[in-house]
N, C-alpha and C positions, 0 to 999 in steps of 0.2 A: 146539952139535949138543943139540936141547930133550934132559928126563929125559925116557924113555918116561913114566915113574910120572907129572910133569907133564901131559904130550902125550892123557895118558890119561885122568885126571882131566879137562881142558880138556873132552876128550868127551864125557867123564860129562855132567858139568856145561850143555855147550852143547843136549843132550840132550835133559834137564831140563826150562832157558827155549821151544823151542821145542815144547814136549810143556804147556805152556803157551794162553794167548789170541797166537793166530798172526791174524792177523781183512782180508776185506779192505775196504781204508776208498777208493778211487777211483778212474775210467779219465781222465785226463785227454788228449784226444785237441787240444790245445792249449793255451800254456805259462801263459798265461792261466790254465789251471783246475788248477795243480801244484801238491799241496798247502806248506802253510808251508814254511819250510825252516827250522825246528825241532828235527830228531832228527838223528840220521848214517842215511844211505842207502847201498845195495848192491844194486847196476844188475846186473840179467842180457841179456847181450844172444849174441846168435848166428845165422847163416846159416835160416833157415825149413831147418824141423824140424828143426832138428840133436835134437830134446827137450830146448825149455827148461824147456816146459807139467813135462816127467816126474819130471826132475830137482829144480822148485821144491815138488811135490811127493812128492818122498824126503826132500828139505833136512825141509823143517816136518814130514813125517809122519804128513800129511791126505791124503787120496786124491784128489780133485777141488780144494785150494786155487787151484787154478789150471788154468783146461779145456788140455787138450792138441786139438791137431786136425788130420785126418788131412789136409789144405788148410792147404801151405805159405800164412805168410803170412796170413793169420788176424788172430793182433794185429793192429792198427791204432796200439795204441797205451798212450800210458803204465799200466803199469797200477799202484797201492802194495797191499800188504800192511803193516800193524805185527805187528810182533811186541812182544809179552813189554808188557806195565804195570805199576809198582810199584800198591803196596798202598793209595795214596792217588785218592780219587772225581776223577775230574777230569783224574789226573798223563795227564800225554806216555806213549806207549808207548820201550821202551828204540832201537828203529831202525828202518827200513825198507826193507822188500825190494821196488823200482823189479821188475817184466817189461818186457822194451823189445821194440818191434816188429823181429819176422824181415828180417833183408836175404836181397840174392840172388837168389831166385827165386820172390819175389812171384810170384802170381795177379794181378794188380792192374793199373790200367789204370798208365800211368805220372805222369802226374798227381802220383793217389794215392802212387806210391812216394813221388815227389819231395817228395810236401811228411811223408814220413814221415821223410824222410834229409834235414828243414829240422826237426822238432823232435828226433831223437836225435842229430844231431849243437849243436844249439839244450841240448841236455837235459846230455850229459857237457859242454858245454864251459862253460859256465856256470852250473854247478850245486853252490853253493861247500859244502851235507851232503851230496853224496860221498864218500866216502869211498875204496870201493874198486867197480870195474865184476870184472865176468867173463866175458872171452870162453869161450864156450865150440863146442869145433871137435870136427864129428863123428869118430868114431873111423875108421870106415871108409875118410873119402877123404881128411881130413887137414886143414892150411893150404890154405885157395884162399883169392887171387885179392881174393877177395871181404874175407876173414881180413885177409889184411895191408895192406888198406885202413882198416880198421877199429882197428887194433896201432898203422899207422901218425897214424891223427887221434888216440888215445889219448896219445901221444909226446906229435906236437906239443904237443895241447889242456894233458901232464903231470896227465894224469889215471893212478892206478896202476893194473895192469887184472895178473891172476891166468887164467892158462889152462888150459882147461879138460874132459878128451879128454871127449865124454860116448860112451855104449854101448858100453864096453868089454867088453858082454860079445856081442857082433854079427860079433865075426871072429877067427880065430886069432892064439891070444899071440904065431906067430914072426911075424905080423903085424901086433900093434898093439907086440912090440919098435920093430921101425923102425918103424910111424907115431911114436912116446912120439917116441923116437931123432932121427927128421928135426924134431918139434915145438918136441923140446929146443933143438934145434940154431938154430931159427928163432924163439923165446925170447932168445934171447943177444945179437942183431940188436937187441933192441927196446929203446930205454932206460929203459920206463913198465914193461917187464915184470915183475911178481916170476916170481924163474927156478922156481922148484918150483912142477912142472907136475902137474896133477892128477887120474886117471887111474878113473872113473866109471862105474859100472851101474846105473842107477836100476833098474830093474827087478829084478837080482840084491842090490841092498845096497853095492857095488863102493866104494870110495873116499865114499862118504854120511860113514861120522865123522868125516874125519882132515876133507870139506869142513867140514862146518855149525861147526867147531873154528875152521875160522880167516876163519869170515864175519865168527861173533863173537866170533873179537878182531880182526879188521877194524873191525866197526862200534862195541866199546866202549874197544879199546886193548889190550894186551899186560898189562892190569892188574887185567882184569874182572871177577876169581871175589877182587880181595882181596888 
């Protein structure tokens, strides 16, 4: 078990890191437009309207680093964000966050959705610098078949991932307990899933500090604080 004082220090250090430079880099509609694979990447995926943009904003401490939309499926590209930058001019960022297109009930033509799927699948299976994926699950609905399909694909690609329950402030505590228990049971069925389940609320800040520290540790390694 991690020492509580050590984990608090990690949360504090991660918060300071994100208080530094966090910049939008580019949107990539196709694989040939991806950034050079030169720094670690953490990808965020989930069903449309799962609260992905809100979680990215909460983690980075920005109000609108990622655009939230009332229209599910609006994000159609891979959006890259640079996090941290060493003092040396022209140096690379410490790592990148990747906002992926939502899956599920995206309001788009079938051909467009298939194009998104191909982009997402190719990125997840072939990106050497991808060190962790976060699979976001809406706590109001729990794990759906599309989530299981994503988790299975990540299992087969041997891409390690964390499962994150979002919008936990939107349901009663008793219901949240049931959803968390069922989600934890689902996690145990998947070989590439990290055993810890993250419960978060972007609006209330619940679980954000812990997830932020986990993201930085995933990106930079357990010894990133020195």
